N, C-alpha and C positions, 0 to 999 in steps of 0.2 A: 397537760401534755408538755407545755413549754418548760415547766419546772423539771420534769424528768429529762428532757433534752439538755437543759442547762447543767444538771447534775452529771449526766453522762459525759458531756463535753469536758467538764472539769475533772471528774474522776471516772474514767471509762471502765475501770475494773471493779467498781463498787457493786454493780449488778451481778457480776460473776460470784462475788462473795455472798451476796444475798441469796442467790440460787443454791449455792453450796450449803448455806446455813439452813435454808428451807428443807433441803433433802436430808440434812442431818437431823432436824427436828422430827421429820416423818419417820425415818428409819429408827430413831431412838425410841419411838412409841411401840415398835414391833419387838425389840429385844430388851431384855432386862438391863438394869444399870451396870451390872458387873461385866456385861459384854460391850455395851455402848451407852454411856450416860448421855443425857441431853445437854445442850449448850448451857442451860441454866445450872444444872448440876456441876458441870465442868467449871463454870465461873465461880460457883460457890466453893468448889474445891481449891481453886487458885487463891481466893480470898482467905480461905482457912489456912492455907500454907503460909501466906504472907502474915496473917494475924498471929500465928503461933511462933513466928520467928524462924521458920525453916526455909524461907525463900532466899534471903539476901546473901547468906554465906555461900551456899552452893552456886548461886548466880555469879557472885564476885569471883570465886575461885575459878570457875569455868571461863569467865571473861578474861581474867589475868593470864591463864594458860593459853587461851586462844590468841590474845594480843602478843604474847612473847613469841609463840610459834609463828604467828603471822608475820611479825617483824623480821624474825630470822630468815624465814622463807623468802620474804621480799628482798632483803639485802643480798642474800646469796644467789637467789634466782635471777634477779635483775643484773647483778654484777657479772655473773658467768654468762648470762644471756647477751649482755652488751659486748663483752669480750669475744664471745663466739660469733656475734654478728659482724664484728670487725675483722676477725681472723678465721678463715675457713679451716685452718689446721686445728685450732682450738675447738671449733664446732665439731669437726670430725672425731676428735678425741673425747669430748664431753658428751655428745649426743647419745651414744650407746648406753652410757651409764644412766643418763636421765630416763631413757626409754625403759631400761630395766627397772628403775624405781617405780615407774608408772605401771609396769606389768605385774608387779607383786601385789597381791590383794592386801588391802589395809588391815584385815584381821591378822594376817601373818606378821605385819610390822608391829601390831599391837602386842602380840604374844612375844615376839623377840624383844621389844622395848621393855616389857615387864621383866624378862630375864636379865637384861642388861642394866636397867636403871631402877627397878623396883616399882612400887605403886604409889610413891609419894608425890607425883606430879611431873617428874622428868620424862616418864614414859609417854604421857599424854602430849607433852610439848613436842617430843621427837616425832611422834606420829603425825602431828599437825604439820611440822616442817616438811616431812617427806611427802605428805599428801599435796601440799600447796606449792612446793618448790617447782615442780615441772611446769605448771601453768605460767608462773612468772618467767621462767627460763625461756620457753618457746615463744611467748608473746614479746619478750624483749628482743629475741633474735629476729623475729618477724618485723618488729618496728625498726630496728637498725637497718635491715635489708631493704626497707621501703623508703629510706631517706633518699630524696631526689639527688642523683649524681650530678646533674647540671648545677645545682646550688652549691654542692661541695667543690666542684671545679671552679665556679665563680668566686667562692670564698677563698680558694687557694690562690687564684690569680690576683685578687685584691688584698691578699695577706690579712684576712680577717682574723682577729684574735680568737684563741681557742675557746675562751669562755663565751664569747659572742656566738661562735658556731654552735656550741652546746645549747645556749639559750634560744637562739633563733632558728636553728635548723634541726638539731637532733631531738630536743624536747617536744616540739610540735609534732614530729613524726612518731615519737614514742607515746605521747599522751593517750591517743585512743586505744592503743594496745594495752597500756597499763590500766586504763579504766576498765576495759573488758576483763583483764586478769583480776583486778580488785573485786569487781562485782561478782565474778564467778567464784572466787575463793572465799568471799564472805559467807555465802551459803554453804559451800563445801567445808569451810573451817568449822562452822557450828556443828554440822553433822558429824564431822570427824572427832571433834573434842568430846561430844556427848557419847558417841559410840565407844571411844577409847575409855572414857570414865565408867561407862556401864560395864565394860568387860574387865578393866584392870583396876579401877579406882575405888576408894572407899569414901571419897569426897567429891563434890561437884554435882552438876545437874544429872549426869548419867547415873551416878551412884544413887541419887535421890529417886530417880525414875525406877531403878532396879529394886530399891526398897519398897516402893509403892506397888510394883509388880508382884513381889513376893507376898504381900498382904492383900492382893487382889483389889487394890484401890485403882480401878481403871480410870475413874474421874481425875485422879491426881496425875496419872501417866499422861492422859490427854492434855491436862492443864499445862504440864511441863512442856509437852510437845508443841502446843500452840504458842507458849511463851517464847520458846527457841525460834520458832518460825517467824513470829512477829519481830523479834530482835534482829534476825537476819535480814528481813525485808526492810526494816527501819534503817539499819546500817547501810544497806545497799542504796536506799533512796538518798541518804545523806551524802554518800560518796558521789552518786550521779549528780546530785544538786550542786555539790561543791565544785566538781570538775567542770560541769557545764557552765556554772557561774563564772569560773576562772576563764574558761574559753570565750564566753561572751564579753567579759571585761577586756580580754586581750584584743578581740576583734574591734571593739569600740575604740580602744586606745590607738590601734593602728589606723582606723578610719579617720579619727580626729587628727592624728599626726600627719596624714596625707593632706 
């Protein structure tokens, strides 16, 4: 019993995945493999994809497209968000356009992106930018608006340098909002890039999943799906660990400085 408690304390979500895995095994016994393959069959399909060389190229292409779109969305979203947080007039002007971007279904953007940019990769990147940009924008606006005004007034009175204000006042206020935006957009970005490739692309994970679907290879479809989910969860964990580590390091430095 103590072993189970220790494992739960270190990895509280592990038992959830074990229950899901058990349910999957039971249900897979009821349906044929073409409807729902077992976990073992899915793992064998993933190993087969990796063994025949059909894993790494789609994975790399999807990751590169996601990284480019993610970076563009972060730069534009945070830039406009910070400017809008500073200036109410900019916020009043930009906010309706960002809200409109959020209101249009991603499928519509995918179809338009295909018409505008073709199917060679630009369309998928554009869809990722449009899907992730609003989250970065609104979180940056909220972070700027939550900056303590008394600290800004004190910094103005003591004529604190601009870079020191950014480092010691604005960045600590923005950090939790950026962390929330990054963790949300990691999962959303993977789902968006795969969906856009499935509809519009001939390369990438989405295209590979579509090919498996056409040949009724359900085990490969689920294998790709689980791989994307694991990648998203891993990147989210890395970001949380990195930002949390930086935050704890900063707290320790400030404590020792005092």
